[in-house]
Residue, then its C-alpha position, 0 to 999 in steps of 0.5 A: x440509497x443502497x449502503x453499495x454507494x460506498x462499496x468501492x471504499x470499503x474494497x480498497x486494500x487496507x494494508x500498504x503492500x510493495x508492488x508485486x513487481x518487487x519479486x527479485x532485487x538484483x544488487x551489483x557487487x561493488x568494489x571488484x578490481x577490473x581485470x582480475x579474472x581470478x577474483x571469485x566475486x567477479x560479477x556474475x560469479x557465484x560463490x559458496x562460503x565454509x557453510x556451504x551457503x552462495x552468496x545469494x539471499x532472500x528477504x521475506x516481503x511479507x514479514x517485512x511489511x508487517x513488522x516494519x514500523x515505518x510500513x506499520x505507520x503508513x498502513x495506520x494513515x491509510x486506515x484514517x484517511x479511509x475511514x474519513x472518507x467512509x464516514x464523509x460518505x455516509x454522512x452525505x448519504x444519511x442527509x440524502x435518504x431523510x430528504x428523499x424519505x421527507x419528499x416520498x411522505x409529501x407525495x403519499x400525502x398530496x401535500x405539495x402547493x404545486x406541480x412546479x414545487x414538486x418537481x423543484x424538489x425532485x429535481x434537487x434530490x436527483x442533483x443531490x444524488x448525482x453529487x454524492x456519486x461524484x463525491x463517491x468516485x472523488x474519494x475513491x480516486x484519492x484513497x487509490x491515489x494515496x495508496x499508490x504514492x504509499x506503495x511507491x514510497x515505501x518501495x523505494x525506502x526498502x530498495x535504497x536500504x537493502x542497496x545500502x545493506x549490500x554496499x560491502x558486496x557480500x551478495x551477489x543476489x538478493x531475492x524477494x519472497x512472498x506468498x506466491x513467489x517463484x522461491x519454492x525452498x532456500x537453505x535457512x542461512x539464506x534468509x536475511x529478513x530478520x537482520x534487515x528489519x531490525x536495521x530498518x526499524x532501527x533507523x526509522x526509530x532513530x529518524x523520529x527521535x527529537x519529533 
């Protein structure tokens, strides 16, 4: 049996990534007094500080995913599950190949006691091959489901934190920048990746205390 039997598993993305739909994180301004039309921070109003930077910021999602400790842990957990799945499949394949080679040798030597005995062993090999194919599909689906669940968990964690981070309403809009996104240029002062990342890692470290 070819090594391609576990190709699907080896091709599953080994890194955890936020869904591609995380391009724009829109954070609503809170604390705005209704009816105060003179307030420059009314919903929908873009303001500029003394440095000339608007109340819009962005987070580099690639950096966030690479350096956020919780993201790193999820990625390592996924790689462990992936390695286990691959090992399980390879073990079954090696066992099958051994049985197949033994069957082929018996066929070559004509050492089967009867035609019925040969057909029985042949059917057993065919059934084992089917079982391995089913195992491959099951393991692949399990990995895909686990990856999807981990992506969703990471997405919720980041989204909830960004809302908390902006609870004072300092930003009208927070964008998610990543390779291939639509942000072609932004002033350096709009990049809040490091600030958000440091706070995320502090919170994660605190959650792990005593474990």
